VOGU-3710 file (C-alpha; in Angstrom, 3 decimals, decimal comma):
1> xxxxxxxxxx> -10,646/-31,664/-5,372  -8,114/-33,880/-7,062  -7,500/-32,081/-10,326  -8,095/-28,953/-12,313  -11,217/-28,963/-14,451  -11,745/-27,385/-17,870  -13,523/-24,255/-16,575  -10,737/-23,418/-14,140  -8,146/-23,645/-16,907  -10,377/-21,598/-19,249
11> xxxxxxxxxx> -10,743/-18,852/-16,634  -6,985/-18,777/-15,979  -6,182/-18,552/-19,695  -8,905/-15,925/-20,219  -7,645/-13,774/-17,362  -4,079/-14,066/-18,664  -5,174/-12,949/-22,138  -7,154/-10,002/-20,780  -4,189/-8,974/-18,616  -1,708/-9,151/-21,502
21> xxxxxxxxxx> -4,065/-7,277/-23,826  -4,830/-4,453/-21,391  -1,212/-4,011/-20,343  0,120/-3,997/-23,894  -2,652/-1,824/-25,362  -0,530/1,316/-25,149  2,384/-0,352/-26,952  0,234/-1,741/-29,767  -0,961/1,687/-30,898  1,248/3,382/-33,490
31> xxxxxxxxxx> 0,055/6,897/-32,604  1,446/8,757/-29,645  -1,092/10,098/-27,196  -1,115/12,114/-23,988  -3,298/11,987/-20,931  -5,447/15,044/-20,254  -4,092/17,430/-17,636  -6,772/16,482/-15,098  -5,843/12,783/-15,414  -2,122/13,486/-14,995
41> xxxxxxxxxx> -2,847/15,573/-11,922  -5,066/12,855/-10,460  -2,431/10,164/-11,016  0,065/12,165/-8,966  -2,029/11,364/-5,868  -2,447/7,640/-6,590  0,689/6,379/-4,757  -0,043/8,239/-1,525  -3,696/7,186/-1,661  -2,752/3,532/-2,131
51> xxxxxxxxxx> -0,154/3,689/0,636  -2,644/5,307/3,004  -5,263/2,678/2,200  -2,820/-0,048/3,221  -0,998/1,544/6,168  -3,709/3,453/8,067  -5,972/0,451/8,784  -2,917/-1,483/9,977  -2,084/1,274/12,458  -5,533/1,957/13,927
61> xxxxxxxxxx> -7,075/-1,542/13,992  -6,315/-4,953/15,423  -7,959/-7,711/13,349  -10,576/-5,266/12,055  -11,471/-3,756/15,440  -10,424/-0,208/16,329  -7,715/0,162/18,954  -9,260/1,101/22,303  -6,117/1,397/24,418  -3,237/3,821/24,330
71> xxxxxxxxxx> -0,792/0,947/24,965  -0,181/0,130/21,326  3,319/0,572/19,962  2,093/1,148/16,400  0,290/4,367/17,326  3,344/5,866/19,021  5,640/4,796/16,179  3,293/6,285/13,575  3,003/9,596/15,416  6,770/9,882/15,900
81> xxxxxxxxxx> 7,416/8,801/12,311  4,978/11,401/10,958  6,552/14,116/13,117  10,042/13,213/11,917  8,908/13,189/8,294  7,305/16,632/8,535  10,373/17,934/10,359  13,102/16,528/8,088  11,309/15,305/4,887  13,518/12,218/4,875
91> xxxxxxxxxx> 11,780/8,882/4,283  14,674/6,713/5,473  14,994/8,691/8,707  11,224/8,389/9,167  11,329/4,594/8,856  14,357/4,232/11,131  12,883/6,522/13,798  9,481/4,864/13,667  11,048/1,430/14,080  13,312/2,761/16,864
101> xxxxxxxxxx> 10,154/3,729/18,752  8,139/0,641/17,793  10,608/-2,130/18,609  11,369/-1,231/22,263  7,682/-0,687/22,989  6,566/-3,862/21,224  9,378/-6,211/22,227  10,407/-4,636/25,528  7,031/-3,734/27,022  4,940/-6,200/25,051
111> x> 2,570/-3,597/23,653
//
Protein backbone atom coordinates (compact mmCIF):
# COMPACT_ATOMS: atom_id res chain seq x y z
CA UNK A 1 0.00 0.00 0.00
CA UNK A 2 1.89 3.00 -1.27
CA UNK A 3 -0.47 5.84 -0.51
CA UNK A 4 -3.63 6.88 1.24
CA UNK A 5 -6.79 6.58 -0.82
CA UNK A 6 -9.85 8.84 -0.79
CA UNK A 7 -11.97 6.58 1.46
CA UNK A 8 -9.30 6.41 4.16
CA UNK A 9 -9.03 10.20 4.25
CA UNK A 10 -12.85 10.53 4.25
CA UNK A 11 -13.13 8.15 7.22
CA UNK A 12 -10.41 10.00 9.14
CA UNK A 13 -12.05 13.38 8.53
CA UNK A 14 -15.49 11.97 9.37
CA UNK A 15 -14.28 10.45 12.63
CA UNK A 16 -12.56 13.72 13.55
CA UNK A 17 -15.76 15.68 12.92
CA UNK A 18 -17.87 13.26 14.95
CA UNK A 19 -15.34 13.40 17.80
CA UNK A 20 -15.24 17.21 17.85
CA UNK A 21 -19.03 17.45 17.66
CA UNK A 22 -19.71 14.96 20.45
CA UNK A 23 -17.06 16.41 22.75
CA UNK A 24 -18.16 20.00 22.24
CA UNK A 25 -21.91 19.31 22.39
CA UNK A 26 -22.12 20.35 26.03
CA UNK A 27 -20.35 23.65 25.35
CA UNK A 28 -22.51 24.54 22.36
CA UNK A 29 -25.75 24.52 24.36
CA UNK A 30 -26.66 27.86 25.95
CA UNK A 31 -28.84 26.27 28.66
CA UNK A 32 -27.33 24.77 31.76
CA UNK A 33 -28.34 21.22 32.53
CA UNK A 34 -27.68 18.63 35.22
CA UNK A 35 -27.34 14.89 35.11
CA UNK A 36 -29.99 12.88 36.94
CA UNK A 37 -28.98 11.60 40.36
CA UNK A 38 -28.79 7.99 39.18
CA UNK A 39 -26.38 8.97 36.38
CA UNK A 40 -24.15 10.95 38.74
CA UNK A 41 -24.05 8.03 41.13
CA UNK A 42 -23.21 5.61 38.33
CA UNK A 43 -20.38 7.81 37.05
CA UNK A 44 -18.73 7.70 40.48
CA UNK A 45 -17.95 4.01 39.85
CA UNK A 46 -16.60 4.47 36.30
CA UNK A 47 -12.91 5.07 37.20
CA UNK A 48 -12.62 2.02 39.45
CA UNK A 49 -14.46 -0.13 36.91
CA UNK A 50 -12.14 0.98 34.10
CA UNK A 51 -9.05 0.46 36.25
CA UNK A 52 -10.22 -3.01 37.25
CA UNK A 53 -10.92 -3.92 33.63
CA UNK A 54 -7.33 -3.07 32.73
CA UNK A 55 -5.41 -4.28 35.80
CA UNK A 56 -7.13 -7.53 36.80
CA UNK A 57 -6.57 -9.39 33.50
CA UNK A 58 -2.92 -8.31 33.59
CA UNK A 59 -2.52 -9.83 37.06
CA UNK A 60 -4.29 -13.17 36.57
CA UNK A 61 -3.35 -14.04 32.96
CA UNK A 62 -0.24 -14.53 30.88
CA UNK A 63 -0.95 -13.84 27.18
CA UNK A 64 -4.65 -14.59 27.68
CA UNK A 65 -4.18 -17.84 29.61
CA UNK A 66 -4.94 -18.02 33.34
CA UNK A 67 -1.97 -18.37 35.66
CA UNK A 68 -1.63 -21.98 36.82
CA UNK A 69 1.38 -21.66 39.11
CA UNK A 70 1.87 -19.88 42.40
CA UNK A 71 5.33 -18.72 41.26
CA UNK A 72 4.17 -15.47 39.70
CA UNK A 73 5.43 -12.23 41.19
CA UNK A 74 2.38 -10.26 40.02
CA UNK A 75 0.00 -12.25 42.23
CA UNK A 76 2.08 -11.71 45.36
CA UNK A 77 2.57 -8.01 44.59
CA UNK A 78 -1.16 -7.53 43.99
CA UNK A 79 -2.13 -9.28 47.22
CA UNK A 80 0.40 -7.30 49.28
CA UNK A 81 -0.57 -4.06 47.53
CA UNK A 82 -4.27 -4.65 48.22
CA UNK A 83 -3.55 -5.45 51.88
CA UNK A 84 -1.48 -2.28 52.28
CA UNK A 85 -4.18 -0.18 50.63
CA UNK A 86 -6.93 -1.52 52.89
CA UNK A 87 -4.67 -1.06 55.91
CA UNK A 88 -3.41 2.48 55.23
CA UNK A 89 -5.65 3.88 52.41
CA UNK A 90 -2.58 5.41 50.78
CA UNK A 91 -2.21 4.92 47.02
CA UNK A 92 1.46 5.90 46.85
CA UNK A 93 2.37 3.51 49.66
CA UNK A 94 0.37 0.80 47.89
CA UNK A 95 2.31 1.26 44.64
CA UNK A 96 5.69 1.41 46.39
CA UNK A 97 4.97 -1.68 48.49
CA UNK A 98 3.62 -3.65 45.56
CA UNK A 99 6.70 -2.84 43.49
CA UNK A 100 8.95 -3.63 46.48
CA UNK A 101 7.44 -7.13 46.49
CA UNK A 102 7.29 -7.52 42.70
CA UNK A 103 10.81 -6.49 41.71
CA UNK A 104 12.81 -8.88 43.95
CA UNK A 105 10.56 -11.79 43.01
CA UNK A 106 10.59 -10.99 39.29
CA UNK A 107 14.20 -9.90 38.87
CA UNK A 108 15.82 -11.88 41.68
CA UNK A 109 13.99 -15.20 41.41
CA UNK A 110 12.90 -14.88 37.80
CA UNK A 111 9.22 -15.40 38.51
